[in-house]
N, C-alpha and C positions, 0 to 999 in steps of 0.2 A: 135540240137544245135552244136555249134562249139566244137571241141576237141583239146586238147593240151597236150603235155607231160610236166609234172611238176616235175617228179623225175624218175630216173632209176637206175638200178644196173649195175655195171661194174665189170666183173670178170677178175682178173689178177692172174697169177701164182706168188706165193710168191717170187721165185727166180728172176723173171722179175722186180717186184716192188722194191725189195731190190737192184738190180743192177742199176735201174734208180735213186733211192734215193742216192746210193753211188756215182754216177756220178755227182750229184749236191752238195753233202755234203761239199766239200772243196772249192767251188766257193766263192770268196769274192767280195763284192761290192766296186768298186773303190772309191766312194765318202766317205764311212765310214770306210772301211777296215774290216767291220764285215762280217759274213757269210750270203750269200744270203738266205740260207735255213732258217735262223732265221726269215725272213719276210714271209716265205712260210709255216710256221708250226704253226701259230697262237700263242696261249698262252704258248706253250711248248718251243718256241725259238729254237736256234740251239743246245743247250746242251741236251735237253730232246727229241728232235725230233727223230722219227722212220719212217720207210717207211709207216706204217699204219697211223700214226698221220699226216704225210705230205699229204698223199692222202685224208684223212678225211678233212683236211683244204681246200685242192684244190677243193673238191666237195661240200663244205658247201655253200649253197646259201646266207648265211648271211655274207660271207667274202667280199662282195662288188665286186667280180670278176666273180664268177660262175653264169652262166645264169639260172641254175636250180639245184636242189639238185641231187648230184651223190653219190650213195652208193657204195664205192669201196669194193669189197670182195676179199680177198687174199686167193687163193686156195693152199692147200699143193702141193709141187712140185710133178709132175707126175700124178696129178689128172685132171679131166675135169669137167666143169660146168654140173650141172644136176644130 
């Protein structure tokens, strides 16, 4: 039968994930003046959003945007997957 990827794990170093999150955190939507991260963090909104919560929402197949489930795993800085 046919095979398909339905879910996968993605490993990021915590430092990288937090830097990516920080680079987006202050961006505002011109139409509303609100923070863009608020629409990218699901139920947590901009105030309670963290790097992990942001990635969890981005990888959630139920958000209407992700094509499949992505399980983001943040690794301690200096460590490697496995």
